[in-house]
N, C-alpha and C positions, 0 to 999 in steps of 0.2 A: 504494500500500500504506500501511496505517496503522502508521507506524513511530515508535518511541521509542528514542533513544540516551541511555543513562546513562553520563556521562563521568567519574563519580567525584565527588569526590576520594578518594584512597586513605585508609584508616584511618577510614572513615565508615560502617562496617557493610556495605560492598559485598559481601564474601564471604558473609555470612549471607543477604543478600537474593538473591544469585546462586544459592546452593545450595538455599535453602528456599522462596523466593517466586517469583522470575522463572522458574525452570526447572520449577516444579511447578503453577503456577496454570493452571486449565483454559481461561482466556481469553487466555493469552499463548503465542505461538509463540516460544520463546526461542532466539536464534541464537548466544549465547555472551556471555561467558566463564564456564566453560570451553566450548570449541568442539567440536562433534561432527564437523564437516567440515573436514579439514586444508587443503583448497584455499581455503575461505572464511576460515579462520584466517590463512593466509598473506597473503591480500589485506588483511585488517585490519591485520596487523603491518606490511606494506609501506606502507599508508596512514599509519601513525604514524611509521615510522622511515626510509623510503626517501627519498633525495635527489630533488629535483625533476627533476634531469637524467636520472634513471633511472625515475621513477615513470610507469607506463603506465596512464593514466586509463581508456582505452577497455577494456583487458583487465580492470582491476579492476571496472569497472561491469558488464561482461558476466558475470564469475564470480558476482558478487553477485545479479544478476537471474536468472541460470540456476538459482541455488540457491533464490531466494525465490519466483519466479513460480509454480512448481507448488504452492506452499503457500498461495497467495492464496485458493484455494477454501475454506480452513478458516475464513475470516472472523474471524481472531484479531488481536490486537495483536502486531506484530513488534517484538521488543525485543533490543537489544545492550547489554551492560553491560561497559565496559572502561576501567579506571583509566589505562591507558597513553595514552589520548587527551589527558590533561592531565598527563602525567608530565614533570617537569623534566629527568630524566636520559635518558629514552628517546625522547621526541618531538623530532624535528629542529627543529621550530618549531610551537608550539601554534596559532598563527594559521593556518599553512598546513594543519595537521591539521583545524581547524575548517572551512576552505574546502573541503577535500576531502570532508569529511562532507556538507557542503551540496550539493556538485556531484553526489555519488553518491546520497544518500538523500532529498534535499528533494522534496516537503514532509515534514517530520518534526518531532517534538517533542524537546526536550533536557531531560533530568533531571539535576540537579546536587545533590550532597550535600556538606555542609561540616561542620566541627567546630571548636570553640574552639581557637585557635592554640596556646595554652599546652598544652592536653591532647594535641593532635595531634603536637606536637613531642616531647613526652615519649614518646608511643607509637612514633613513628618511630625514636627513639633506642633505646628498650628492645627493640623487636622487629626490629632489624636494624642500625641506624646505629651501635650500640655496638661493632661488630666491623669492623675494616678488611677490605675485600674486594679481591681481585686485587693484593695487595701481595706483594713478594718475601719468600721465606722468610728468617728465621723470623717475619716481622711479619704474614704473612697471618693473619686472624682475631685479631689483637691487639686487645684491648679498650681503647678510648679513653674518656676521661672525657666526661661530658655537656658540660662547659665547652669541651673541645677540639672536640667534634663541632659545637657551635654556632659556634665560631670558624671552623672549616673551612667551614661552610655560608654564611658571610657573604663569602667571598672572591670568589664569582661568583654574586651573588644571582639573576640571571636563570635560572641553571641549577641552583639549589640548592633543597632542600626548604623552607627558610625563605622564600625568595622566592616559591616556587610556591604557598604557602598564604596569600599575600596575595590573597584570592579575587576581589576586586572587578574588577580588570582582565580576568580571564578571563570572569567572568559578564557583564560589560558587553560584551565582544567578541562573545560568543555571542548576547546579546540584540540587538545591532545587526545581526548577520548573519542570524538566524532570526526575529526579531521577538519582542518582550518577552512577548507572549501565548503563545508557544510554549516558554517557559522556565519550569521549576518548580525552585525552590531549597528544599531540605529540610534540617533540622538533625539531626545525629547525636544531640544531646542529647534531642530529642523521640523519636527512635527508641529510645533506651535508657530514658527516664524517663516519656514521655507517648506511648506507642505508638499509642494511639487517635487522638490528634491527628495524628501522623505518617501513619498509614495512611489516615485520612480524606482528607488532602490528596493523598497518593500515589494512592489508588484513584480519586479524582475526576479527577486529571490523566491517569491512564492509561485511565480508563473501564472499570475492572474491578470485580468483586464484592468488597465490603468484608469480609463475614463469612468468605469463603474465605481472604482475605489474613490475617486475624487468626488463623484456625486454623493456617495454614501456618507462621506466624512465632512462634507461642506458645512462649515459653521457649527460643528458639533463639539461640545465640551462638557464632560461629566466631572463630578466631584469638585465643584467650584469651592474655593476657600470660604471659611466662615468670615463673617463681618468683623471689623475692628471693634465694634461695640460689644460683641459677644466676648471677645478676648479681654477687653477692658473690664467687663462685668465680672468675669470669672476671677480675674486678678484681684479686684476689690473684695469680692465675696470671700475668698479663701486666704488672702494674704493680710488684709487689714481688718476684715470682719469675718473670722472663720465660722460661718454659719451654714445651716442646711439650705438647699435650694428652695425649700418650702416655707422658710421663715419669713416673717414680716420684713425684717431688715433686708433679706435677700431680694424681696419683691421691690422694695424701695430703691435698692441699688440698681436693679434692672431697669426700672423706670428712669432713673437718673442717667444711665448710659444711653438709653433710647432718646431721651430729650436732648442730650448732648449732640447726638447725630442729626438733630433737626437744625442745629446751628453749624456744625462741622460735618461736611459730607462723609457718609459712612461707606468707606471703601473696603476692599478685601483686607483681611488682617495681615499684619506684617510685624516682624521683629528685627532688631539689629543684633548683629553678632558682637558679643563682647570682644574687645580688642585682642585679649590674650589668646582667644580661640582661633582667630584668623590665621595667626602665624603657626599655631600648633597643627591645625587641620591642613594648612598648605604643605607643611613638612610631611605630614602623614600620607597625603594622597599623591604628591607630585611624582614620585618614582613610578608608581603604577600607571598614572596618566601619561607620562612620557613614553612608557612602553606601548600603550594603546595608540599613541600618535605614530610611533615608529613602525609597529608591527601590523596595525590595522588601518593606517592612513586616515585616522579620524581627526577632524579639525577642532580638537578640544580647546586649543588656545584661542580660537576665534570666538568662543562662547564663554570665555572667562573661567574655564576649569583650572584648578590649581595645578600648574605645571612648573 
């Protein structure tokens, strides 16, 4: 079967492409995410998260083949898009996940999408990292500062978002495993600012119609950032008045932040990098990014990646 596995990274336009391109293009038989078959979804999640002691390779391959084989008569590209394949927090071991993908789906192609690390860290913090999760009451959903989130993320780099978006080790591993010619690395910045360039590379790699891809993605954008007023409200509620969302004080603060936006335009939320982190992150990412420029001819310097 002619199969392409899109492994992410997250925050690189994956949801927009999943919902508007991959699942709707007439030349693609889209297998997920989101998944239409719960048994198929279960196998994919096990592939990502299940311990080797319990992972049943033969069962997983059978479920996938039973699902896909009847569809081969359609003569389409089979495509799976799943950011969990390279998730620092969900994947038991990204190398093991890559090997399982190869054992089950090879021969196949691997599509990888990346984004400037400074921008992706901001996005990860604003769209989720800003709130503590699974903490004991009253600290669950407590808003932490960007500086604190970055600090927490460096305590175990191999399992943190910061460490995960040092892209080169992952891309190199997949290239060695599947062959460099079967790897395509695309930039989120091209997706947003130079979509013709992005779609030209993507459609050539997938072997699908370019004009149809342009039509499907035109003016589409999912997972838009929260508003600045929401971020301001959460900071006030938890850092200066640590109270429940349901309290009277919380409701007053929310009203205050809303009224503030009636005077000052309420745009997408943004945060500034603490000065000390700019240098630290630049030093951490630049070697890998330089390798990506050299080996994959990616114009990272044009988009301000730390190089």
